[in-house]
MILUMGU-779677 format. One record per residue (C-alpha): residue in one letter; x, y, z. Coordinates in steps of 0.1 Angstrom, whole numbers, plus 2048, in hexadecimal, padded with zeros to 3 digits. Example, Ala and Ser with C-alpha at 12.3 -4.5 7.8 and 13.67 -1.06 7.14 Angstrom:
2
A87B7D384E/S8897F5847/
END
This chain:
825
M295CB7A67/S2AECB2A4A/S2D0CA3A4E/E2DECC4A43/E2CFCD5A61/Y2DDCBBA78/Y300CC1A6A/D2FDCE6A6E/I2F4CE4A92/D310CCCA9B/D328CE2A88/T31CD00A9C/V323CEFABD/E347CE7AB1/K34CD0BAA9/G341D14ACC/L35ED00ADA/S379D13AC7/F38AD31AD7/D37AD51ACE/F398D68ACB/K384D85ABE/G36BD82ADB/F388D81AF3/L396DA1AE4/F375DB3AE6/K371DA6B0A/A392DB6B12/L388DD6B01/N369DD7B15/L37DDD5B35/W396DF0B2B/K390E02B4B/L39DDE4B5F/I3BCDE3B49/V3C2E08B4D/L3BDE06B72/S3D6DE8B74/I3F0DFBB60/G3EBE19B76/I3F0E05B96/G40FDF5B86/L41EE17B7E/I417E23BA2/V428E04BB0/A445E0AB98/Y448E2EBA3/W446E23BC8/I462E0BBC2/N478E23BAF/V476E3FBC9/R47DE27BE5/K499E12BD7/Q4BDE1DBDD/N4D3E25BBF/V4EAE09BB6/Y50CE11BA8/K526DFCB96/L54BE05B95/E569DF2B86/S58FDEFB88/L5A9DDEB72/I5C6DC9B7D/S5E0DB5B69/V5EFD94B73/E613D8CB68/N629D6EB6F/E64DD7AB74/Q669D64B81/N687D72B93/P6AAD61B91/F6B7D54BB2/F6DBD4BBBA/T6E3D40B96/A6D8D4CB74/N6C6D2CB6C/T6B4D27B8D/S696D39B9B/I687D3BBBE/S665D40BAF/F652D24B9F/N639D1FB84/W616D24B91/G606D17B71/G60FD34B5A/V5FDD55B58/S5DBD44B51/G5DFD2EB70/K5E8D4CB86/V5CAD5FB78/G5B3D43B81/K5C1D41BA4/I5BDD67BA9/M599D66B9D/T592D4ABB6/T5A5D5CBD2/I590D7CBCF/N570D68BD7/T57FD55BF4/R574D5BC17/R598D60C23/H59ED7CC0B/N57DD8EC12/E584D8BC38/L5A4D9EC33/V592DB9C1E/V575DBDC36/D58BDBEC54/S5A2DD7C44/L586DEFC3B/Q570DE8C5A/F552DE3C44/Y540DD3C61/L53ADF7C6E/N520E0CC5C/Y51BE32C5F/L4F6E3AC59/V4DEE57C58/E4B8E57C58/G4ABE5AC34/K489E5FC26/Y481E3AC22/R49EE28C35/K4BFE2EC47/V4D9E37C2D/D4FEE2CC2F/I513E4CC2C/Y535E3AC32/K551E55C30/D538E72C2F/A533E6EC54/P545E8BC66/F554E74C80/V568E53C81/V561E37C99/N582E28CA6/I578E06CB2/D587DF5CD0/Q58ADD3CC0/S592DC2CE0/R56FDC9CEE/G54CDC0CE2/Q535DD6CCB/I510DD0CC9/L504DBFCAA/G4E8DCAC93/Q4D7DE5CA6/P4E0E09C9A/I4EEE20CB5/L4E2E44CB4/I4FDE5ECB6/R4EDE80CBC/F505E9ECBD/L4FDEB7CD8/T519ECFCD0/E535ECECB7/T54AEB9CCF/E530EA8CE5/Y518E8CCDB/E501E74CEC/V4FDE4ECE6/V4D8E44CE6/M4CBE21CE6/N4ABE0FCEE/F4ADDECCFB/E48EDD5CFD/S4A1DB9D10/G4BEDB8D28/R4D5DA2D13/R4E4DAACF1/Q4FED99CDB/V51FDABCD5/Q53EDA2CC0/R563DA7CC7/Y573DAFCA6/L596DA6CB1/D58FD81CB1/K56BD83CA2/A55CD73CC2/K537D79CCA/Y528D79CEC/S50BD88D00/V50DDA6D18/D4F5DB6D30/V4E6DD7D24/P4CEDEFD36/V4A9DE9D2D/G497E07D1E/E4A5E27D11/F4CAE2ED16/K4DBE50D12/Q4FFE5BD1B/Q514E78D10/F538E77D04/K551E8ECF4/L563E89CD3/G584E77CDB/E577E69CFB/P577E43CFD/V554E34CFF/K553E15D15/L530E07D17/P525DE3D17/F519DE6CF3/L531E00CE5/N557E03CEA/A566E1DCD3/T573E40CD0/L562E5ACB9/T57AE73CA8/L573E8FC8F/R57DE89C6B/P595EA2C5C/N585EC0C4D/K563EB6C5C/R54DEC6C76/T52DEBBC88/L50EED0C8D/P4FAECECAE/G4DAEBBCAA/T4E6EA5C8D/E4E0E7FC92/F4F3E62C84/Y4F3E3DC89/I50EE24C8C/Q508DFFC87/F51EDE1C8D/L518DC1C79/N522D9DC7D/F544D99C6D/D53DD78C5E/S51CD84C4E/V52EDA2C3F/V549D8CC30/N52FD75C21/S51DD93C11/Y53DD9EC01/K54AD7CBF8/N53DD7CBD5/A537DA1BD2/V555DA7BBB/D54FD9BB98/I571D93B88/S575D8AB63/P58FD8CB47/Y58FDAFB37/S58FD9FB15/K598D80B02/E5B7D90AF5/S5C2D9BB18/S5BBD7EB2E/S5D5D89B47/V5C2DAAB4D/L5A6DA6B65/K588DBCB6B/L57BDBFB8E/A557DCDB91/M541DD2BAF/S51EDE0BB5/G510DF1BD3/F4FDE0EBE2/N51BE23BEC/K535E2BBD2/S550E34BEC/K54DE12BFC/I54FE01BD9/V56FE15BD1/D57FE0CBF3/Y576DE7BF0/L583DE3BCD/N5A4DF5BD4/T5A9DE3BF5/T5A2DC2BE4/T5BDDCABCB/A5D6DD5BE6/I5D1DB7BFC/L5D2DA0BDD/K5F4DB0BD3/R601DACBF6/T5F6D88BFB/E602D7EBD8/L624D8EBDE/E627D7BBFF/R61FD5ABEE/K637D63BD2/N653D6ABEB/Q64BD4BC00/Y666D37BEF/A680D52BF4/T674D56C18/N678D31C1F/T69BD32C10/I6A5D50C25/K699D3EC44/F6ADD1FC3A/I6CDD34C33/D6C9D46C54/S6C7D25C67/S6E6D18C55/L6F8D39C59/N6F3D38C7E/A702D15C80/V720D20C6B/N724D3FC7F/I727D2BC9F/D740D14C8F/L754D31C83/K755D41CA5/D760D20CB5/V77CD1BC9C/T788D3FC9F/D78AD3BCC5/E79DD1BCC0/M7B6D2DCA9/N7BBD49CC1/D7C1D31CDE/F7DBD1ECC9/R7EED3ECBF/K7F0D48CE3/K800D27CED/N817D23CCF/K82FD38CBC/V827D43C98/F83AD30C7E/D83BD2EC58/V833D10C42/N849D09C23/R83CD0FC00/E835CEABF8/M820CE6C17/T80ED07C0F/E803CFABED/T7F8CD9BFD/L7E4CEDC16/S7D3D02BFB/K7C8CE2BE9/L7BCCD4C0A/R7A7CF4C0F/G797CF0BED/Y78DCCCBF4/D780CD6C17/T76ACF0C06/A75DCD8BEC/K756CBEC07/E743CD7C1C/A72DCE1BFE/E725CBDBF6/E71DCB5C1A/T706CD4C1B/K6F4CC7BFD/L6F1CA5C0D/N6E4CB3C2D/Y6CACC8C19/L6BFCA9C06/D6BCC94C26/A6A7CB0C36/L691CB3C16/E68CC8DC15/T681C8CC3A/Y66ACAAC34/L659C9AC16/R655C78C28/T647C87C48/K634CA6C3D/T611CA4C2E/G5FCCBFC1D/D611CDFC21/Y632CDDC0D/S635D03C08/K652D07C21/I66DCF5C0D/A68DD0AC08/A69CD0EBE5/P6B4CF2BDB/S6CAD0DBCB/S6D0D1CBEE/V6E9CFFBF4/G6F5CFDBD0/I6DFCE1BC4/L6D8CE7B9F/E6CBCC5B96/G6ADCCBB7F/N697CAFB8B/I69ACBBBAF/V696CE0BA8/S677CDAB92/G669CC0BAA/V66BCD8BC8/S65BCF4BB3/K63ECDEBA8/I637CD1BCB/I637CF4BD9/A620D00BBD/L608CE3BC4/S609CEABE9/V600D0FBE4/E5E4D05BCC/R5D7CEEBE8/Q5D8D0AC01/N5C4D20BE9/L5AAD05BE4/E5A4D04C0A/Y594D26C07/V57AD1BBEE/A574CF6BF5/K56ECE0C13/E587CC5C1E/G57FCA4C0D/N576CB4BEC/V581CA0BCE/L597CBDBC3/F5ADCB8BE2/N5B1C93BD9/D5BCC9CBB6/I5D6CB5BC3/D5E2C9CBDE/R5E7C82BC3/K5FCC9ABAF/I611CA3BCD/D617C7FBD6/S622C78BB2/E63AC95BB2/K648C8ABD4/N64FC67BC7/V662C76BA9/L675C8EBBF/L67EC74BD9/E68DC5EBBD/A6A1C7DBB1/I6ADC83BD5/D6B9C60BD8/A6CDC62BB8/T6DCC84BC0/K6E5C78BE3/Y6F8C5ABD4/T70BC72BBD/I714C8ABD9/S71FC6DBEF/S736C61BD3/N744C84BCF/I74AC86BF5/N75DC65BF5/T773C71BD8/I77AC92BEB/N782C7FC0B/R79CC69BF9/E7AEC89BEC/I7ACC98C0E/Y7BBC79C1E/A7D8C7AC06/L7E0C9FC0C/E7DDC9AC32/A7F7C7EC30/E810C97C21/L808CB0C3D/S80EC95C57/K833C98C50/L833CBAC61/P838CBFC86/E819CBAC9C/D816CDECA6/Q816CE8C81/Q7FDCCDC79/E7E6CD9C94/Y7E9CFDC88/L7E1CF3C64/K7C3CDFC70/I7B5CFCC83/E7BCD13C65/R7AACFBC4E/K78BCFBC64/L78CD21C67/N78FD26C41/L773D0DC3B/S75BD1DC54/Q763D40C47/Q75DD36C23/A73CD25C2C/Y732D44C40/D73AD5BC23/V727D45C0A/Y707D43C20/L70AD69C27/A70CD70C02/K6EFD5ABFA/R6D9D69C15/G6E1D8CC08/E6D9D81BE5/A6B8D71BF0/A6AED90C04/I6B5DA6BE6/V6A0D90BCF/K684D91BE9/A686DB6BED/A686DBCBC8/S669DA5BC1/V648DB5BB7/S625DA7BB8/D619D96B98/I5FADACB9B/S5FBDD0B90/V5DFDEAB8F/I5D6DF7B6C/D5B8E0CB76/E5AEE0FB9A/A58AE13BA5/K580E38BA7/D55FE4BBAA/I55FE62B8C/G539E66B8B/G520E50B7B/G520E2AB80/L4FBE2AB87/I4ECE08B7D/G4CCE06B91/P4B1E07B98/N4A7E05B74/K48AE1DB76/S481E1AB51/L481DF4B54/N46BDF6B73/Y452E0BB61/M453DF4B43/M44EDD6B59/A431DE9B6A/L421DEFB48/M426DCBB3D/L419DBCB5E/G3FDDD6B60/F3F2DCCB3D/F3F7DA6B3D/I3EAD9EB60/P3C7DABB59/M3C9D9DB35/F3D2D7BB44/L3B5D7EB5D/I39ED88B41/F3AAD6AB2D/V3A3D52B4A/L381D61B50/F37AD60B2B/L383D3BB2A/L36FD33B49/D351D49B3E/N336D33B30/T31AD4EB2E/I30DD5DB0E/H316D81B0A/G30AD8AAE7/S2F7D80AC8/D317D76AB6/E31CD5AAD0/V2F8D4EACB/V2FED4CAA5/Q31ED38AAB/L30DD20AC2/S2ECD1AAB1/K2DBD1CA8F/I2BAD25AA0/P2B0D48A94/I2B0D66AAA/L28DD75AAA/G294D95ABC/L2A8DA9AD5/I29BDB8AF6/G2AFDD2B08/K2B3DD6B2D/Y298DEDB3A/N293DF5B5F/Y26FDF9B67/K258DF3B85/N246DD6B76/N244DC0B57/L229DD4B45/V242DE8B30/V230DE5B0F/F20FDF1B1E/E21CE0CB35/K239E18B20/P22DE12AFC/K246E2AAED/S265E1BAFE/A280E09AEB/V277DE8AFD/A253DEBAF2/E25EDF0ACE/S274DD1AD2/F255DBCADB/R242DCAABE/A25EDC0AA7/I25ED9DAB5/R238D9CAAF/S23EDA5A8B/S257D89A87/L23FD70A97/Q225D79A7D/F23DD6EA62/I241D4CA74/Y21BD49A78/S214D52A54/K226D32A49/Q210D1CA5E/K1F0D0DA51/G1CCD13A5E/G1C2D17A82/N1B0D34A92/G1C6D3CAB0/R1ECD3BAB1/T200D30ACF/L221D3EADB/M236D2CAF5/V250D40B08/T26BD2DB1B/S28FD30B26/S2ABD1BB34/V2A9D26B58/S296D3EB6E/G29FD63B6C/E2A4D66B46/G285D7BB3F/K26CD60B35/T24FD6FB48/F258D92B3E/C257D88B19/S236D74B1D/I224D92B2D/N231DACB14/M22CD96AF5/S208D90B01/T204DB6B05/A213DBEAE3/Y1FADA6AD2/A1DDDB3AE7/L1E5DD7ADF/S1E6DCFABA/G1C1DC4ABC/K1C8D9FAC0/K1B3D8CAD9/T1CED7EAF0/V1CFD67B0E/L1EDD61B24/L1F0D3FB35/G206D3BB53/L212D18B4F/D231D1BB66/L21FD08B81/R23ED05B97/K247D2AB99/P229D3FB8D/K22FD64B87/I219D75B6D/F1FCD7DB84/G20FD96B99/D213DB0B7E/F1EDDB0B77/N1E3DB2B9C/I1D1D90B99/A1D0D77BB6/N1DFD55BAE/D1C7D41BC4/K1B5D34BA4/G1C4D2BB83/I1CBD11B6A/V1D3CF7B84/N1B0CFAB93/Y1A2CF7B70/I1B5CD7B67/I1ABCC6B88/D187CD1B83/E185CE8BA1/A17CD06B8A/T16ED0EB68/L180D21B4D/E16DD40B55/D177D3DB79/V19CD3EB71/K19CD56B54/F1A1D7BB5E/K19FD9AB4A/T1BBDB4B4C/E1BCDDAB48/I1CDDD4B26/P1B3DD2B0B/N1AFDB0AF9/L1C5D9FB14/E1B9D84B2C/I1CED70B44/I1CBD4DB52/P1E3D4AB70/S1F2D2AB7B/G1E0D28B9C/P1EDD16BBC/I20ED03BB8/P205CDEBB3/P218CC0BBF/N219CB0B9C/P21DCCCB82/S22BCB6B67/E20DC9EB68/L1F4CBBB67/L205CCAB48/M202CA7B37/S1DDCA5B3D/S1C4CA5B21/K1B1CC1B31/L1CECD9B2A/S1CECCDB06/N1A9CD2B03/L1ADCF5B13/I1C6CFFAF9/T1B0CF3ADD/S193D06AEC/L1A7D26AF0/R1B2D24ACC/E18DD29AC2/D189D48AD8/Y1AAD5AAD6/D1C1D66ABB/L1E1D5FACF/I1E7D49AED/V208D50AFF/L216D33B15/D22CD3EB31/T23ED1DB38/P258D10B51/P27ED13B49/L288CF8B30/G2AACF2B40/L29BCEAB63/V27CCD5B5C/T26CCC2B3F/D24BCD5B41/A254CECB24/L25BCCEB0D/Q238CC0B15/L228CE1B0D/S23CCE6AEC/S223CD0ADA/F209CECADF/A220D07AD1/D21ED15AAE/A23DD2AAB6/T256D29AD3/I26AD45AE1/F289D3AAF4/M295D57B0A/I2BBD5DB0C/R2C7D76B26/L2E8D83B1C/D304D81B36/Y2EED68B49/T2E4D4AB33/K2FED2EB31/K30BD23B0F/G305CFFB18/M2E0D06B18/L2E1D0DAF3/Q2EFCEAAEE/L2D0CDCB00/V2B9CF1AEA/N2CCCE6ACB/A2C8CC1AD5/K2A2CC6ADC/H29ECD8ABB/R2B2CBDAA8/A29CCA2AB8/G27DCB4AAD/E271CBBAD1/L272CE1ACB/K263CEEAAB/N261D11A9D/I278D1DAB8/S289D3FAB8/F2A0D51ACF/V299D73ADF/L2B7D84AEF/N2AFD96B10/F2C4DB0B21/Y2D4DB8AFF/K2EEDD3AFD/H2FBDE0ADD/K321DDCAE2/T33BDD4AC7/N34DDBCADE/H32FDA5ADE/N31FDAAABC/Y33CDAFAA4/G330DA7A81/Y30CD9FA8A/G2F2DBAA88/Y2D1DA8A80/G2C1DCAA7C/Y2B4DCAAA0/G2C3DEBAAC/Y2A2DF4ABC/G2A5DD8AD5/Y2B6DEAAF2/G2AEE04B0C/Y2BFE23AFF/G2BBE17ADC/V2C4E23AB9/Y2A3E35AB6/G2ACE4AAD4/N294E61AE5/A28AE72AC5/Y273E54ABD/H26BE46ADF/E261E57AFF/S27BE63B17/D288E4AB30/N28AE64B4B/A2AEE5BB53/S2C4E74B65/V2DEE88B54/W2FAE75B66/T2EAE53B5B/K2E9E5FB37/F30CE6BB38/K318E49B45/M305E38B29/F315E4FB10/L338E46B1D/K32FE21B1B/R325E24AF7/I346E36AF0/
END
């Protein structure tokens, strides 16, 4: 064999290793029914999901966040403090909405741990406010958790509570303090009748059912009420509200969005969220003013007691002494003295406030939100006012953080460091201010001592009177100042509004449906229904190593294809003899003609030999041997068929010949050639069966007697057909190939493995197999297996190109022919 032939064969094997996209495409087209079935199943599943899924709605509301500061006591002082500007407040509000504390307030306010249900087509449906009755819960008693309670109306005003208990202990929850505990319940079915408005006091239900306004009940209607674990409900709503800035240009406007199955519940939750948010933010905003009012109230009570005591003292003095007048000079002195007393009282009040503030800062840890405003005692020192504001702001920020982070988080450490830093600065400012105030008090005291020295010249009774009058005036002035400041603080608190305002409240105006996305479900069904079988086909295509068509044979080997034989169901292997007009018979005659072309190129010799082999059993080797022998015999050629498959003999059965004597007996000299040679009912065809299965078939086939037999048969017969063992299982066929003038290698489509062709290529390349050709058995003319390769062998399949006009009828039923017609389409 030339080097060029070697190269071609190797190149062919390499091609066989590449991915055959076109073959995969036609493989998929051949399995279009599977793909259509998969898509159909996917669409059915999508429809099943769409009709059973509840509608999902999404509603929104808009709120704005402002940062207004109200003046308190003086024009340049404020009881409110900077929370970080509008952006800082927006961030805190966005965090607050998703905190557990906030959602506890909302869920508790709306009682969303109670569901009103009716039996739907696929599930129990939450009807919320569409229920004709309201359940007024006794929150001090337990309600059963989880299991729906059937409420069946017997009349318009009477109903019965129905339950079925499998065990005698069930868990209940008391919503007043959210405590859970177990109670005893009656095992089995429980029924008890009640009237609307009548308290229900059962171990598992403690409530009163009342009719909603403008609603009525119908006898026989059934509803369910279901109590849920409070903590679980809060967790389910904790991140239910999606909050985000409305736009980049309006960062202080927030959009609140929420999804759910019941639009009325969504509306109520969003609006209640906003209402509670406004209330809590207003309480926090007024906390500074509230602390100041408490401080003023405590100071006012002390001044009021002092004023009462001094007034009583003045009244007692007047009862015991006569009223007298003081001269003008002493009156002016007294007036000055009163002014200094008032100034001293103011400075001492400031000093007392600073002492209390210093003690509070040094002893208190964590919560500093209860500090009163410095301006409430007239302290306007900028460092103190701003220091108190910053500490309170950080304290509130720490409280907010407690709702979203656990203690010990690094964020707490950061805030605590900031608070400690501000405390140190504030304490230094307090020390400096206290020193200044103490100096002022000392100066005032010197002036007071000088004026009191002038008054000491008066008689004792007048001095006593003036002393009492000074205390009375001082107490009255202090009382008036505190009373005015309290009124001012109360007015500021009452006039304060929340920094949160509603721009667009949540409202059900129709629409809002966002799911289920039925179109998407159908699209996903189409995609999955298509790609899943395509993926399976791809995997099977990659794993499939069988030969399906002549195109694959051409890709894998340069050995020529001699002919094609279609699948033909018949009772035996004598198709050419008993069905000479069939398409299969015509296929064998075509192969016979092709073999004549091969034999014509060979020199001399009387008889020709034809070896028929295959890779493994079941590929049609014996079927081909018998029918090729028949085709030659019917053409007038004297033909003999040798059964050389000594391990698994078959050919004798179709000719009704016993296999007790055969070529094995001849080789071991137990019988003559005439003893093992049998005539058949087919003219010009004789058969030599294999005989009994020997223990050493390979050695027998290598004997010189077999070689002499072949030489002898060449003299007597025109064609000698050798039915050999499979090439891929044993080496017998290779030993016999030396006798063959032509070799047919049978390939059964959809059965023979591709790897076997590599074996044949190797044997052919090594020169062990000569004049070899392929015959494709079970051939079907399908475009997915034979694109681009016709070979002109259209007559090689059962219901062939020639049709029944040229060949005898196959006697197939109408239904079988109809199915074959659909397959060809």
